[in-house]
N, C-alpha and C positions, 0 to 999 in steps of 0.2 A: 081909770076905766078908759078914758079917751086916749090914754097912752097904749094901752092893750089893744086897742082897735087898729091905732095906726103902725104897730107892729105887726100886726096880722095880714094888713093890707100891704106892707113892704114885702112879707114872704110871698104872698100871691103873685106880686109883679115878677119877683126873681124867677118864681116858678115858670109864669110864661114866656118871659124871655128867653129861659134856658129852651123850653119848648121851641119856641121859634126857631133858635139858633140851631136846634137839632133837627128840625124839618128841613129846613134850608141846606144843612149839609148833606142829610140823606140824598136831597134832590139833586144836588151837585155830583154826588158818587154815582148815582143811576145815570146821569148824561155822560159822564166819562166812560162808563162801562159800554154804552150804546156807542158811543162814538168809537171807541176801540173797537169793539166788536164788528159794527157795520164797516168802519172805514178798512179794518184789517180784511174782513171776509170779502167784502164787493171789491175792494181793490184787487186783492189777490187773483179772486176767480175770473172776474172781467178781463184783467190783463193777461192771464194766462189763455183764456179762449181766444181773445180777439188776435192775440199774436201768432197762433197756429197758421202754417201754411196751407194754403187750398190750392187745388190744380184748377185751372181755368183754360177754357179754349176761347179763340176768337176766330173769325172768318172774314175775310175780305174777298169781294165786295159782300155786304150784308144782303143787298138785294139787287137784282138786274131785270132787264126787259130784253126778249131777242124774239125773232120770228120763227116758226115753226122749222126745226132741223138747224138752228143757228148754234153757236157754241159760245160758253163763258168760262173763262179761266178763274178758279179760286185757289186761294192761299190761306191755310190755316197756321195760327201759332199758340201753341203749348206753353202757359206758364205754371211755374211751381211743381214740375214734374222733372224725375231725372230722365225719363224716357219721353222725348218729346214729338214721338211719333203719333199718326192719327190713322184711322179706317174712315173710308170715305163710303156715303150711301145717299141714294137718290130714291124718291116713290115713283121716279118715271124717268125715262130717258137714258141715256147712256153715260157711265163714268169711266174715264180713264185717268187713273190715278198714277202719280210719280212721286213718292213721299208724300210731302206736304202741300203739293200742287196738284189739282185735279181739273181736267176739261170736261164740262159738261155738254154734252150734246143734246139740244131739247127734242122732245118727241113732236110728231107731228101733228098732234091735237092741241090747240089753243088750250089754256089754262093756266092754274097758279102751282106751280111744283116747288118741293123742299130739297135742298141739297145739305147733308149733315156729315160734320167731321167730328169724329169721337176719339177722346185720348185712349191710347192703347194702355196706358199705365192705369189710368182711373176712369172706365167706362161711365161712370156718372157724370163725368165732365164732358159736354159737348156744346157744339154751337150750328145754327142751321142759318143758311139763307134762302130767300124766297126769289125764285125766277118765275116772271111773267112771260108765258109764250102767246104770241100774237100772231093771227094770220096775216100772211102777207097781203099787201095792197094789190099787186098783180100776181096771180097764180101761174106759176110756170106749168105747162102743160106735163112735160115728160124730161127724163133725164136719160141718155142712151151712151153706152159705152162703145167707144171707137177703136178700143184695143180689146184683147181676149178677157172674156168673162170667167173663162175658167183657165185658172192659173197653176200650174203643175211644177212643183217643186221636188227635187230629188237629194238635196244637200241643204244642211243649216247655211245659213249665211248669204243664198242664192237672192238675187232681186229680180222683180219683174216691174216695169212701168205701165200704170193705167192711167188712161185717159178718157173723158166723157164729153159729150156735146148737151147743152141745155136747149130744148126746143120750146117754142110758144104754142098757142093753140092751132096754129096753121100749120105748125111743121116745120118752121124758119128757126134757125139759131138766134138765140138770145144774146144781143150784144152787152157786153161787162156783166155776164153771169160769173157768179162765184160758188163753187160747190163744196162741201165738206164731206172727207172722208174718214171713216172709221173702220174697226174690224171689231165684230162682236166678242172675240176672245184675243186681246191685246198681247197675252202671253205666248201665243202660236206665232203670230205673225205681226210686225211692225210695220204702219203705215203712215208716213209722212208725206204731207203735201209739199208738191214743189212747184205749183202755179195755180190759177184760178181752178183750172180745170184738169189737172193732172196730179198724181201721187206716186210714190216709190214703196214697193211691198217689199219687206225683207222676210224671209223665213226665219224664226227664231227655235223652233222646235227640230228635233230628229227623230220623232215618233210619226207614225201612219194616223193622218186624220185630216179634218178640214176646218174651216171655221167661213162665216159670211163676211164679206166685204160691203159695205153701204157707202153709196155716194148721194147726198142728200141735198136740197137747196130748195127752199121756200115751200114747202109742202110736197115736192116732188121727189123721188126715191128711185135708185136703180140699184142692184144686186150684183155682185160677182162673188165668186168662190175661190179660196185659196187651199190647195191640197198637197199635202206631202205624200209622196209615192214612192216604192221600191220598183226599179224596172228592170228588164232583162238586159245581161250583157250586150253592148254594142247598141244600146238605145241612145239616141239622140234627142233631146228635148229642146224644141224651137220655140221662140215666139212667132206669131203668125204675120209679124211685121216683115219678116225675112222673107216669106213666099212672095214673089212676084208673079209667078204664073203657075197655073194648073191645066195638065190637059187629060181629058178622060176619053176612052174609047166610045166611039160612037155606036157602036152595036151592043157593048154590054154596059156600058156606062162606068166600067172599072177605071180607076185612077191610073194612069200609065207614065206619066212624067210630071216633074216639080221643078221650077224653076227657082233657084233662091239667090238672094244677094249674096255677094261673095264677100266673107268675113274670116278671119282665123277659126271660127268655130265651123263653119259651112264648109271651108277647104279641107276640114279633116274627115269629111264624111266619105266612107268606102263602101265598095260593095258588099253587102251581106249586114250592113246597119239596118236597124230599124229608124224611121224618123217619125217623130208625131209633134204635133203642134197645138196651140190652144184651138178654142172652137171657133174662132173667126175663119182661120183657113180650113180647119178640119181635115188635115193630113194626117193618117195613119196608114202607114206603108214600109213595104221592105225594099231597100236600094238593091236593084240589080246592077247598075253600071253608073258610072259619073264621068262627066266631061268639066273641065274647068275652062273659062272664058275670061276676058279682062276684068269683068266686072259681076259676073255670073256663075253659079254653079248649076249645072243641069243634071238632073239625077232621073233615069229610068226606073220606075218603081214598079211594084206589084201589089195588090191589097194585102193587108196583114191583119190577122184576128186581133182583138182586144187583148186576148190572154198571152198572145205572142210577145207583147210589149210590156204589160203590167204585170208583177209578180204580187204586189199588195197595193190595193188602192179603196180608200174609204171616201166616197163622195157623194154628198145630197145636195141637189141643186135645184134653186127654186129663181123663176124669172118672173116679170112683171106680165101681164096681159098685153098681147100684141095685136095688131089690127091689120089686115090686108085686105085688097080688093080682088076677086078672082071672076075671070071670066068664064061664065057656065053657058053660055048661049051665044050666037050671033050678034044679039043685040041684049044680052042680059049680063049685068056685073052683080055680084052678090059680095058682100062684106063677112069677112072671116076671122073669128077671134081665135087665138090660141096662145100657148106659152111656149117658147122654145129659144135657143141661143143662135145668134146669127151664124151662119155659116154651116148648121147642122143640127 
């Protein structure tokens, strides 16, 4: 009896031992499967996703502060793209782009503005810079062109020099002033600054049209216009700077004589030519006769019609408001406001 119970207990012990070993073995098998599945799946998925090449754009500088009308140069760098070119944009002001470099001319109104470079290959990739535009400490009253404000071009590659002066509230020149020049359409003309108050304008187009040129400094602005025109044969277009003297008939007011600085260009003028200048001198005349002197060319002229000179001209000009004092009585002065170009 005792021996029977002992054998039965031994059999039960072996059963529980086998069950425990089986349970542990199953647990180890499950861990191996999870480890293999998780390790293989997670490692493969994460590695493939993280290793992909993404297009990124950076812009330098990322922020800048300038006064109204000031300029900042930005450079964009594209990584991860076959085509590393970008498109530039801003929420105000003017952008003059040259590849991955752009010059931003700040608007006159103070505030915060954004300049953005966007990848051409992947428009979803872009970078932005922030520009804080501040009002100048001392406001310049006005800018005035000392050269022609209406620039007439008749061929691609022709150049004109422009110059301005900056005036304070009393109308006196501001020492050390610096002006920024730009064109509303930089594909029509190229404007290159040559000094604090000067620039060279080069015609890039061969199509009749025009664009506005802006001179800005610390909140003040002056405008000029550059136009491509076709003119009649025998027409000579001159800068106003070459005009030394003009004589008008006292009774009729007609222009009768123009004295020009002697240059290879003015020496070639002959009777029958038409002479036209920019707005500063305001000459539009037909040459009747020419005399050459040591350093001057004297042309006797008669008035010419606009249609005698220009075959095709497209120009819309706007100038800032000007102010004059007019004598309207023996002891009475009046202030007159208006818009006009110097010389006409």
